[in-house]
Backbone as JSON, one array per atom type, in Angstrom:
{
  "sequence": "MTANALIHGSTPSSTARPGGERRPAAAAPTGTGLGGNTLAQIMEENCPGMSAAAGVVIEHLDAQAGAWQFSADQGQTWRAIRTDLINRPGNLGLALDRDARLRVLPFGGHRVTGARVAFHAVPRSHGVGNGSYRAYACDEREGDSRTVILVLSLAAINGAPPVVHVPRPRNKRAMVQRAAASVGVGAALSGSMAMA",
  "N": [[65.18, -83.12, 98.38], [67.68, -80.67, 98.34], [69.08, -77.72, 99.74], [71.53, -75.28, 99.42], [73.67, -73.03, 101.07], [76.06, -70.46, 101.38], [77.9, -68.73, 103.68], [79.97, -66.09, 104.09], [82.82, -64.99, 106.05], [84.32, -64.86, 109.22], [85.43, -65.53, 112.58], [88.44, -65.36, 114.53], [89.64, -68.58, 115.34], [91.37, -69.43, 117.24], [93.85, -68.26, 119.55], [97.03, -66.75, 119.35], [99.91, -67.73, 121.23], [102.8, -67.02, 123.16], [105.75, -68.63, 121.99], [104.62, -70.05, 120.02], [102.47, -71.77, 120.58], [99.02, -72.74, 120.45], [95.8, -71.98, 121.54], [92.34, -72.77, 122.31], [89.84, -70.4, 121.3], [88.35, -68.07, 123.57], [85.41, -69.18, 125.06], [81.92, -68.68, 125.7], [81.2, -68.57, 129.17], [80.1, -71.4, 130.95], [76.91, -71.79, 132.4], [76.11, -69.16, 132.66], [74.05, -68.31, 131.05], [74.7, -67.34, 128.57], [75.99, -67.33, 125.21], [76.28, -69.01, 122.09], [74.04, -69.11, 119.3], [70.44, -69.13, 118.87], [68.59, -71.71, 117.23], [66.5, -70.65, 115.83], [67.41, -68.01, 115.32], [69.6, -68.6, 113.66], [68.28, -69.79, 111.49], [66.56, -67.67, 110.65], [68.38, -65.68, 109.87], [69.91, -66.9, 107.87], [68.3, -68.39, 106.25], [66.09, -66.99, 104.89], [63.8, -67.42, 103.33], [62.58, -69.65, 104.26], [59.83, -71.16, 105.85], [58.32, -70.48, 109.06], [59.3, -72.64, 111.59], [58.71, -75.08, 114.15], [60.74, -76.55, 115.15], [63.86, -78.29, 114.57], [65.63, -80.95, 112.84], [68.79, -81.93, 113.25], [70.97, -83.02, 110.83], [73.62, -83.3, 110.08], [76.85, -82.33, 111.24], [79.82, -80.44, 111.05], [82.43, -82.21, 112.0], [85.1, -81.65, 112.07], [85.43, -79.09, 112.76], [85.28, -78.64, 115.51], [84.29, -79.16, 118.97], [80.92, -79.81, 119.3], [78.07, -78.37, 120.87], [74.83, -78.16, 122.56], [72.16, -76.29, 123.95], [69.28, -76.47, 125.8], [68.1, -74.83, 127.6], [68.28, -71.96, 127.44], [71.09, -71.51, 127.49], [71.99, -72.05, 130.03], [72.89, -74.59, 130.79], [75.06, -76.85, 129.04], [75.18, -79.41, 126.62], [77.01, -82.04, 125.2], [77.15, -82.75, 121.68], [76.7, -85.67, 119.9], [78.48, -86.13, 117.35], [79.43, -88.36, 116.09], [77.22, -90.06, 115.98], [75.24, -88.74, 114.46], [76.51, -88.14, 112.06], [77.08, -90.47, 110.77], [76.46, -92.99, 108.19], [73.03, -93.42, 107.38], [69.91, -92.55, 108.86], [69.81, -90.84, 111.25], [69.23, -88.27, 113.49], [69.61, -85.21, 115.4], [67.14, -83.99, 117.44], [65.84, -80.87, 117.9], [64.26, -78.06, 119.47], [63.18, -74.82, 118.24], [64.1, -72.8, 119.9], [66.37, -73.72, 121.08], [69.9, -73.54, 121.77], [72.93, -73.41, 119.9], [76.39, -74.22, 119.6], [79.87, -74.22, 118.79], [82.99, -75.39, 119.86], [86.05, -74.61, 118.98], [88.81, -76.8, 118.08], [92.01, -76.76, 119.64], [94.84, -75.24, 118.02], [93.92, -75.36, 115.45], [92.8, -73.65, 112.58], [89.81, -72.5, 112.01], [87.55, -71.54, 109.67], [84.95, -71.78, 108.82], [82.01, -73.73, 109.32], [80.18, -76.63, 108.47], [76.69, -77.23, 108.51], [73.95, -79.27, 108.51], [70.43, -79.58, 108.25], [66.88, -80.17, 108.75], [63.66, -78.61, 108.77], [60.97, -78.96, 111.11], [57.45, -79.17, 111.6], [56.22, -79.3, 114.08], [56.73, -78.95, 117.65], [59.28, -80.62, 119.5], [58.84, -81.3, 122.11], [59.02, -83.29, 125.03], [60.97, -84.75, 123.84], [62.95, -83.1, 123.05], [66.26, -82.57, 122.24], [66.95, -85.16, 121.83], [68.17, -88.08, 120.11], [66.96, -89.05, 117.0], [65.43, -91.13, 114.52], [64.83, -90.24, 111.14], [62.89, -89.6, 108.23], [64.31, -89.92, 105.04], [63.4, -89.44, 102.51], [60.39, -88.42, 100.77], [59.44, -86.23, 102.24], [57.72, -83.21, 103.3], [57.59, -80.11, 101.38], [58.62, -77.88, 102.85], [60.27, -79.1, 104.63], [62.74, -79.72, 103.63], [66.16, -80.73, 103.24], [68.57, -78.54, 104.43], [71.66, -77.15, 103.81], [74.18, -75.4, 105.28], [77.05, -73.36, 105.26], [78.69, -71.92, 107.75], [80.11, -69.07, 109.45], [82.1, -69.01, 112.47], [81.17, -66.99, 114.14], [78.58, -66.69, 113.25], [77.44, -68.95, 114.25], [78.17, -69.19, 116.97], [77.53, -66.72, 117.96], [77.73, -63.21, 118.97], [80.07, -62.05, 121.36], [79.1, -61.25, 124.75], [78.46, -57.88, 125.84], [80.57, -56.38, 128.07], [80.63, -54.56, 131.04], [83.16, -52.59, 132.22], [84.22, -51.06, 135.05], [85.56, -47.74, 135.51], [88.76, -47.0, 136.82], [88.98, -45.75, 140.14], [89.65, -42.52, 141.61], [92.23, -42.38, 143.87], [92.61, -40.52, 145.94], [90.03, -39.43, 146.18], [88.74, -41.7, 147.1], [89.93, -42.05, 149.64], [89.15, -39.7, 150.9], [86.36, -40.01, 150.94], [86.17, -42.33, 152.52], [87.19, -41.35, 154.94], [85.33, -39.42, 155.48], [83.08, -40.9, 155.92], [83.67, -42.07, 158.34], [83.72, -39.9, 159.9], [85.83, -38.23, 160.21], [86.43, -36.51, 158.31], [86.89, -33.7, 158.16], [89.25, -33.46, 159.49], [91.47, -34.1, 158.02], [94.89, -34.36, 157.27], [97.05, -31.77, 155.97], [99.0, -32.73, 154.27], [97.98, -35.16, 153.37], [95.64, -34.42, 152.06], [96.76, -32.92, 149.94], [98.16, -34.83, 148.61]],
  "CA": [[65.62, -81.82, 97.83], [68.73, -80.05, 99.16], [69.36, -76.32, 99.51], [72.83, -74.93, 99.89], [73.97, -71.6, 101.27], [77.43, -70.21, 101.86], [77.99, -67.45, 104.34], [81.37, -65.74, 104.29], [83.17, -64.26, 107.26], [84.62, -65.78, 110.35], [86.22, -64.97, 113.67], [89.63, -66.26, 114.79], [89.22, -69.78, 116.15], [92.36, -69.65, 118.23], [94.68, -67.14, 119.76], [98.44, -67.15, 119.42], [100.58, -67.6, 122.49], [104.27, -67.0, 123.04], [106.32, -69.97, 121.74], [103.94, -70.68, 118.9], [101.35, -72.61, 121.0], [97.71, -72.18, 120.15], [94.75, -72.46, 122.47], [91.02, -72.44, 121.84], [89.37, -69.03, 121.62], [87.52, -68.1, 124.75], [83.98, -69.41, 124.78], [81.07, -68.15, 126.74], [81.22, -69.42, 130.33], [78.94, -72.28, 131.21], [76.02, -71.41, 133.53], [75.78, -67.72, 132.74], [72.95, -67.98, 130.2], [75.22, -66.69, 127.39], [76.74, -68.18, 124.29], [75.56, -69.73, 121.06], [72.8, -68.56, 118.73], [69.35, -70.04, 118.81], [68.33, -72.26, 115.89], [65.57, -69.71, 115.15], [68.25, -66.96, 114.79], [70.34, -69.11, 112.55], [67.36, -69.97, 110.33], [66.1, -66.41, 110.18], [69.49, -64.9, 109.23], [70.54, -67.58, 106.72], [67.3, -69.06, 105.37], [64.93, -66.09, 105.0], [62.64, -67.93, 102.57], [62.01, -70.8, 104.92], [58.69, -70.82, 106.7], [58.61, -70.64, 110.45], [59.22, -74.02, 112.03], [58.71, -75.23, 115.6], [61.95, -77.17, 115.53], [64.7, -78.85, 113.47], [66.38, -82.18, 113.11], [70.12, -81.72, 112.69], [71.38, -84.25, 110.15], [75.07, -83.38, 109.97], [77.66, -81.22, 111.71], [81.2, -80.56, 110.69], [83.16, -82.65, 113.17], [86.49, -81.15, 112.05], [85.42, -77.71, 113.27], [85.47, -78.6, 116.97], [83.29, -79.89, 119.76], [79.63, -79.16, 119.16], [77.22, -78.43, 122.04], [73.57, -77.5, 122.48], [71.55, -75.96, 125.22], [67.81, -76.38, 125.7], [67.64, -73.94, 128.65], [68.81, -70.59, 127.23], [72.5, -71.35, 127.77], [72.4, -72.34, 131.45], [73.73, -75.84, 130.73], [75.4, -77.25, 127.66], [75.36, -80.85, 126.44], [77.84, -82.4, 123.99], [76.46, -83.36, 120.55], [77.39, -86.87, 119.45], [78.56, -86.08, 115.89], [79.67, -89.7, 115.61], [75.98, -90.66, 115.7], [74.45, -88.08, 113.4], [77.28, -88.03, 110.82], [77.29, -91.8, 110.12], [75.38, -93.3, 107.22], [71.75, -93.77, 108.01], [69.01, -91.39, 109.08], [69.67, -90.5, 112.69], [69.51, -86.85, 113.68], [69.38, -84.63, 116.71], [65.88, -83.24, 117.44], [65.95, -79.67, 118.75], [63.26, -77.01, 119.23], [63.76, -73.65, 117.61], [64.73, -71.91, 120.87], [67.6, -74.38, 121.57], [71.11, -72.87, 121.33], [73.97, -74.26, 119.27], [77.69, -73.58, 119.6], [81.03, -75.08, 118.48], [84.18, -74.94, 120.5], [87.12, -75.08, 118.08], [89.95, -77.56, 118.66], [93.25, -76.01, 119.73], [95.81, -75.48, 116.99], [93.25, -75.37, 114.13], [92.24, -72.37, 112.13], [88.53, -72.82, 111.46], [86.92, -70.38, 109.07], [83.56, -72.0, 108.71], [81.55, -75.08, 109.69], [79.0, -77.08, 107.75], [75.55, -77.63, 109.26], [72.8, -79.74, 107.68], [69.27, -79.8, 109.03], [65.62, -79.89, 108.13], [62.71, -78.06, 109.73], [59.81, -79.79, 111.42], [56.34, -78.24, 111.87], [55.79, -79.41, 115.51], [57.81, -78.93, 118.69], [59.68, -81.95, 119.94], [58.3, -81.54, 123.46], [59.97, -83.96, 125.9], [62.02, -85.34, 123.01], [63.94, -82.06, 122.67], [67.63, -82.95, 122.58], [67.13, -86.6, 121.69], [68.57, -88.55, 118.79], [65.82, -89.7, 116.42], [65.46, -91.47, 113.11], [64.04, -89.34, 110.3], [62.7, -90.06, 106.87], [65.17, -89.21, 104.13], [62.62, -89.07, 101.33], [58.93, -88.17, 100.94], [59.09, -85.14, 103.24], [57.03, -82.08, 102.72], [58.48, -79.14, 100.75], [59.26, -77.04, 103.83], [61.17, -79.83, 105.48], [63.85, -80.2, 102.83], [67.49, -80.62, 103.91], [69.27, -77.27, 104.21], [73.06, -77.21, 104.15], [74.75, -74.09, 105.45], [78.41, -73.25, 105.71], [78.57, -70.73, 108.58], [81.27, -68.69, 110.22], [81.94, -69.27, 113.88], [80.36, -65.92, 114.71], [77.13, -66.96, 112.92], [77.03, -70.1, 115.07], [78.37, -68.94, 118.42], [76.97, -65.4, 118.34], [78.68, -62.18, 119.4], [80.3, -62.1, 122.83], [78.3, -60.23, 125.45], [79.13, -56.62, 126.2], [80.96, -56.42, 129.5], [80.93, -53.22, 131.55], [84.31, -52.55, 133.07], [84.21, -49.72, 135.67], [86.76, -46.96, 135.47], [89.47, -46.95, 138.13], [88.64, -44.58, 140.92], [90.72, -41.65, 142.11], [92.55, -42.83, 145.24], [92.39, -39.44, 146.84], [88.63, -39.36, 146.46], [88.36, -42.83, 147.9], [90.41, -41.8, 150.99], [88.31, -38.65, 151.48], [85.03, -40.62, 151.17], [86.27, -43.23, 153.67], [87.38, -40.52, 156.14], [84.04, -38.71, 155.74], [82.11, -41.85, 156.46], [84.06, -42.32, 159.69], [83.47, -38.68, 160.64], [87.1, -37.58, 160.4], [86.64, -35.86, 157.04], [87.44, -32.37, 158.3], [90.54, -33.49, 160.16], [92.51, -34.66, 157.15], [96.1, -33.54, 157.28], [97.3, -31.1, 154.75], [99.8, -33.54, 153.33], [97.12, -36.17, 152.77], [94.74, -33.69, 151.11], [97.52, -32.47, 148.82], [98.84, -35.94, 147.93]],
  "C": [[66.59, -81.24, 98.82], [68.94, -78.61, 98.77], [70.73, -76.01, 100.12], [73.0, -73.44, 100.03], [75.38, -71.46, 101.82], [77.49, -68.83, 102.47], [79.49, -67.19, 104.63], [81.56, -64.99, 105.57], [83.41, -65.24, 108.36], [85.32, -64.91, 111.45], [87.39, -65.88, 113.89], [89.18, -67.38, 115.7], [90.21, -70.04, 117.24], [93.2, -68.4, 118.38], [96.13, -67.57, 119.89], [99.02, -66.87, 120.79], [102.06, -67.57, 122.29], [104.8, -68.43, 122.85], [105.59, -70.71, 120.68], [102.82, -71.6, 119.31], [100.05, -71.94, 120.58], [96.77, -72.8, 121.2], [93.42, -72.08, 121.91], [90.59, -71.03, 122.21], [88.42, -69.16, 122.83], [86.07, -68.29, 124.36], [83.18, -68.82, 125.92], [81.04, -69.09, 127.92], [79.94, -70.22, 130.49], [78.18, -71.76, 132.44], [75.73, -69.96, 133.62], [74.63, -67.35, 131.84], [73.39, -67.29, 128.9], [75.86, -67.71, 126.48], [75.82, -68.88, 123.34], [74.33, -68.95, 120.56], [71.7, -69.62, 118.81], [69.17, -70.57, 117.4], [67.38, -71.31, 115.15], [66.39, -68.54, 114.59], [69.04, -67.39, 113.59], [69.47, -69.27, 111.3], [66.92, -68.63, 109.77], [67.15, -65.6, 109.45], [70.01, -65.53, 107.97], [69.56, -68.27, 105.8], [66.02, -68.2, 105.42], [63.66, -66.57, 104.31], [61.95, -69.08, 103.23], [60.92, -70.4, 105.85], [59.06, -71.14, 108.14], [58.39, -72.09, 110.87], [59.27, -74.04, 113.54], [60.01, -75.86, 116.04], [62.74, -77.65, 114.31], [65.18, -80.21, 113.9], [67.73, -81.96, 112.42], [70.61, -83.08, 112.12], [72.91, -84.39, 110.07], [75.68, -82.13, 110.52], [79.06, -81.5, 111.35], [82.04, -80.9, 111.88], [84.6, -82.11, 113.23], [86.55, -79.74, 112.63], [85.7, -77.6, 114.78], [84.41, -79.44, 117.67], [81.98, -79.15, 119.72], [78.84, -79.37, 120.48], [75.86, -77.79, 121.76], [73.09, -77.28, 123.9], [70.07, -75.8, 124.96], [67.27, -75.43, 126.8], [68.26, -72.57, 128.62], [70.25, -70.45, 127.64], [72.89, -71.63, 129.18], [73.25, -73.57, 131.54], [73.95, -76.22, 129.27], [75.65, -78.75, 127.65], [76.11, -81.08, 125.13], [76.91, -83.03, 122.93], [77.28, -84.51, 120.04], [77.42, -86.82, 117.91], [78.85, -87.44, 115.3], [78.33, -90.44, 115.31], [75.24, -90.02, 114.5], [75.18, -88.01, 112.05], [77.46, -89.4, 110.13], [76.18, -92.06, 109.1], [74.13, -93.81, 107.9], [71.01, -92.47, 108.23], [68.77, -91.13, 110.49], [70.08, -89.02, 112.86], [69.2, -86.41, 115.1], [68.14, -83.71, 116.63], [66.02, -82.07, 118.41], [64.79, -78.71, 118.42], [63.96, -75.75, 118.76], [64.43, -72.69, 118.6], [65.97, -72.56, 121.5], [68.83, -73.61, 120.98], [72.11, -73.86, 120.85], [75.27, -73.5, 119.33], [78.72, -74.66, 119.23], [82.23, -74.47, 119.15], [85.36, -75.5, 119.69], [88.21, -75.83, 118.79], [91.13, -76.64, 118.69], [94.2, -76.31, 118.58], [95.19, -75.51, 115.6], [92.71, -74.03, 113.8], [90.94, -72.75, 111.37], [87.94, -71.53, 110.92], [85.41, -70.52, 108.9], [83.24, -73.47, 109.08], [80.26, -75.43, 108.95], [77.95, -77.64, 108.71], [74.48, -78.06, 108.29], [71.65, -80.08, 108.61], [68.02, -79.73, 108.2], [64.61, -79.47, 109.2], [61.58, -79.01, 109.95], [58.67, -78.84, 111.92], [55.89, -78.27, 113.36], [57.01, -79.41, 116.44], [58.09, -80.41, 119.07], [59.24, -82.29, 121.37], [59.4, -82.16, 124.36], [61.13, -84.6, 125.12], [63.06, -84.33, 122.55], [65.31, -82.51, 123.16], [67.9, -84.43, 122.45], [67.55, -86.94, 120.25], [67.45, -89.38, 118.22], [66.09, -90.09, 114.97], [64.51, -90.55, 112.37], [63.94, -89.97, 108.95], [63.56, -89.28, 105.9], [64.43, -88.77, 102.9], [61.16, -88.85, 101.72], [58.64, -87.21, 102.12], [58.4, -84.03, 102.5], [58.01, -80.99, 102.18], [59.25, -78.29, 101.73], [60.3, -77.77, 104.67], [62.32, -80.45, 104.66], [65.16, -80.0, 103.61], [68.14, -79.29, 103.51], [70.72, -77.46, 104.7], [73.67, -75.86, 104.18], [76.27, -74.22, 105.84], [78.51, -71.88, 106.43], [79.86, -70.34, 109.22], [81.04, -69.03, 111.66], [81.07, -68.19, 114.57], [78.86, -66.13, 114.45], [76.61, -68.06, 113.82], [77.08, -69.7, 116.53], [77.82, -67.61, 118.86], [78.06, -64.45, 118.74], [78.87, -62.32, 120.87], [79.5, -61.0, 123.52], [79.13, -59.0, 125.76], [79.38, -56.64, 127.69], [81.28, -54.99, 129.98], [82.09, -53.36, 132.53], [84.32, -51.13, 133.73], [85.55, -49.06, 135.59], [87.44, -46.98, 136.85], [89.15, -45.68, 138.85], [89.86, -43.79, 141.3], [91.0, -42.03, 143.57], [92.32, -41.77, 146.26], [90.92, -39.31, 147.2], [88.13, -40.52, 147.29], [88.76, -42.63, 149.37], [89.48, -40.78, 151.66], [86.92, -39.19, 151.81], [85.09, -41.56, 152.39], [86.4, -42.43, 154.93], [86.1, -39.85, 156.47], [83.05, -39.66, 156.37], [82.43, -42.17, 157.96], [83.83, -41.08, 160.56], [84.76, -37.88, 160.87], [87.4, -36.77, 159.14], [87.25, -34.48, 157.17], [88.8, -32.33, 158.92], [91.66, -34.06, 159.31], [93.75, -33.73, 157.2], [96.29, -32.88, 155.98], [98.14, -31.96, 153.77], [98.96, -34.61, 152.64], [96.18, -35.57, 151.77], [95.5, -33.28, 149.84], [98.16, -33.62, 148.08], [98.1, -36.4, 146.73]]
}
C-alpha cells in the first residue's frame, strides 16, 4: 500500500551572483548541532494520521534535488546518503531512528522547488544499526508500515535557519570613555575628546 502527499512551498535553492553564476544556498554549518529536521518532525508535520514509530527505513530519495545527508547525533556530524544504493531496483533502504536528522544540499545552478522522499515506519528502534543500509520486505508489511511518498519543500526537509543575534554597533565615544575610566584617567579627558 502506498500513500502520497504533496506539500507546496519552497525556499530558494540557490542565490544569484554577479555574472549569472549560481551557487548553493548556505547550509547549516557542520559541527554546530544545527540544520535539518528530524524524521519525527517530518512525520508529525506531513503524516498526522501515522502512528508513532521508533524509526523509519528510507526507500527512495530524489537524487536530482542535491546531495542528501543524515545525522544521528543531533546535527554534530553529517554523513552522506548513498542514493545510488537505495534508489536502485530491489529492496535496500537506509535505516534511521526517529531522532535522526535529514537534509539536502542543492546542486549549484539548479532551481529545486521540492524533493521526493519515500519511507516506511518501523515499530522498533534500529539501535546500533541506525544509519545502516538494510534489506526490507516490499510486501506483507503491517498496516502502519506502508510506504509513504512525500514531495516536500526544502524548508520542510532542511528546517528553518537558526536565529542569529547580531549585537548593535557601539557608540565610539562611549567606548573611549569606558576604556579611559577603567584606566583611571576618566576625569582627565580633554574637552576636544569629550566633545568629539
